[in-house]
VMD Tcl script that draws the C-alpha trace (Angstrom):
set ca {
  {-22.96 -1.12 0.87}
  {-20.47 -0.57 -2.03}
  {-20.83 3.21 -1.11}
  {-20.46 2.87 2.42}
  {-17.41 0.39 1.96}
  {-16.03 2.36 -0.78}
  {-16.04 5.37 1.00}
  {-14.43 4.49 4.59}
  {-11.76 2.74 2.16}
  {-11.49 6.77 0.48}
  {-11.58 7.79 4.04}
  {-8.59 5.20 5.36}
  {-5.91 5.78 2.64}
  {-6.42 10.24 2.19}
  {-5.49 8.74 6.18}
  {-3.36 6.98 6.05}
  {-1.30 8.80 2.25}
  {0.53 11.23 5.24}
  {3.70 9.95 5.86}
  {3.00 11.80 9.82}
  {-0.29 10.55 10.02}
  {0.98 6.95 9.15}
  {4.37 7.20 11.68}
  {1.34 8.09 15.03}
  {-0.71 4.83 13.61}
  {2.32 3.10 14.22}
  {3.50 4.84 17.96}
  {-0.27 3.84 19.03}
  {0.38 0.21 17.36}
  {2.20 -0.38 20.81}
  {-0.40 1.78 22.52}
  {-2.91 4.63 23.85}
  {-1.06 8.22 23.92}
  {-1.22 11.58 24.80}
  {-1.75 14.65 22.03}
  {2.18 15.38 24.36}
  {3.40 12.08 24.00}
  {2.00 12.45 19.89}
  {3.78 15.35 18.96}
  {7.60 13.60 21.05}
  {8.86 11.78 17.76}
  {7.84 15.66 15.82}
  {9.02 19.15 15.11}
  {5.63 19.89 14.59}
  {3.16 22.12 16.97}
  {0.19 20.89 18.87}
  {-2.36 22.24 17.14}
  {-0.23 20.78 13.59}
  {-0.46 17.67 15.21}
  {-4.35 17.88 16.46}
  {-5.19 18.42 13.37}
  {-3.47 15.10 12.79}
  {-5.54 13.45 15.04}
  {-8.58 14.62 13.29}
  {-7.89 13.26 10.95}
  {-7.06 9.74 11.69}
  {-10.71 9.88 13.84}
  {-12.46 11.72 11.28}
  {-11.28 8.51 9.21}
  {-12.49 5.76 12.02}
  {-8.90 4.18 12.94}
  {-8.06 6.11 17.07}
  {-10.43 6.61 19.04}
  {-9.83 8.63 22.29}
  {-11.55 8.31 25.51}
  {-10.62 9.78 29.59}
  {-8.57 8.98 31.92}
  {-9.09 11.17 34.42}
  {-7.53 15.01 33.04}
  {-6.52 13.10 29.70}
  {-7.33 12.05 26.80}
  {-5.98 9.00 25.77}
  {-5.77 8.63 21.64}
  {-6.27 4.89 21.22}
  {-5.87 2.81 16.95}
  {-8.58 0.86 16.67}
  {-7.85 -1.38 14.07}
  {-10.75 -2.39 12.84}
  {-10.37 0.17 9.65}
  {-6.82 -0.91 8.56}
  {-8.48 -4.89 8.46}
  {-10.59 -3.73 6.22}
  {-7.87 -1.65 4.19}
  {-5.45 -5.06 4.20}
  {-8.07 -6.46 3.30}
  {-9.14 -5.10 -0.25}
  {-5.22 -4.48 -0.80}
  {-5.53 -8.80 0.00}
  {-7.41 -9.10 -2.74}
  {-4.40 -7.30 -5.12}
  {-1.23 -8.98 -3.68}
  {-2.30 -12.41 -5.31}
  {-3.15 -11.12 -8.28}
  {0.27 -9.42 -8.31}
  {1.74 -12.79 -6.80}
  {0.28 -14.74 -10.04}
  {2.31 -12.38 -11.85}
  {5.78 -12.86 -10.38}
  {4.71 -16.19 -10.70}
  {4.95 -16.39 -14.24}
  {7.82 -13.80 -14.80}
  {9.49 -16.45 -12.35}
  {9.14 -19.17 -14.46}
  {9.66 -17.45 -17.67}
  {13.38 -16.12 -16.00}
  {13.33 -19.73 -14.74}
  {13.06 -20.61 -18.30}
  {15.28 -18.32 -20.67}
  {17.86 -18.69 -17.93}
  {17.54 -22.88 -18.06}
  {17.98 -22.57 -22.20}
  {20.21 -19.94 -21.90}
  {18.15 -17.51 -23.56}
  {18.42 -19.74 -27.18}
  {14.88 -20.21 -27.19}
  {14.31 -16.87 -26.87}
  {16.62 -15.80 -29.02}
  {15.47 -17.92 -31.98}
  {11.70 -16.69 -31.37}
  {13.50 -13.45 -32.03}
  {15.08 -14.30 -35.34}
  {13.02 -16.12 -36.15}
  {10.00 -12.85 -35.59}
  {12.51 -10.76 -37.58}
  {12.90 -12.43 -40.72}
  {9.71 -13.34 -40.81}
  {9.12 -9.20 -40.73}
  {11.31 -9.26 -43.31}
  {9.85 -11.34 -46.29}
  {6.45 -9.35 -45.62}
  {8.22 -5.88 -46.11}
  {10.46 -7.77 -49.27}
  {13.62 -6.86 -47.96}
  {15.77 -9.33 -47.45}
  {18.86 -9.55 -44.78}
}
mol new
graphics top color blue
foreach p $ca { graphics top sphere $p radius 0.5 }
foreach p [lrange $ca 0 end-1] q [lrange $ca 1 end] { graphics top cylinder $p $q radius 0.2 }
display resetview
């Protein structure tokens, strides 16, 4: 199961790596669209858009239906949610790091940096003592 999830995440992030594909997903977030409609904001050919759509479909991020002669594409949010869940674990780690940094900066600001300066001076003095040099 881990390999299956890893493989899906690999395909998802590979598909999301391209800005054109991200823009296509953003457009599909507001509703389904045909290839012709998806081509409009881009200055690339229909075959190029079709290749991008194929990558997104292979990754499971979009699907296509059939409506008479139209084949509208639609967003499939399930795998995006899976990628978001994976990223969410790391967001919690980053937030913890930022909270510790905020606390340190708050401490340095409230003491005017004196404690930090004093600690640095003490470390420098101790290092000089070990080397046998004086100032």
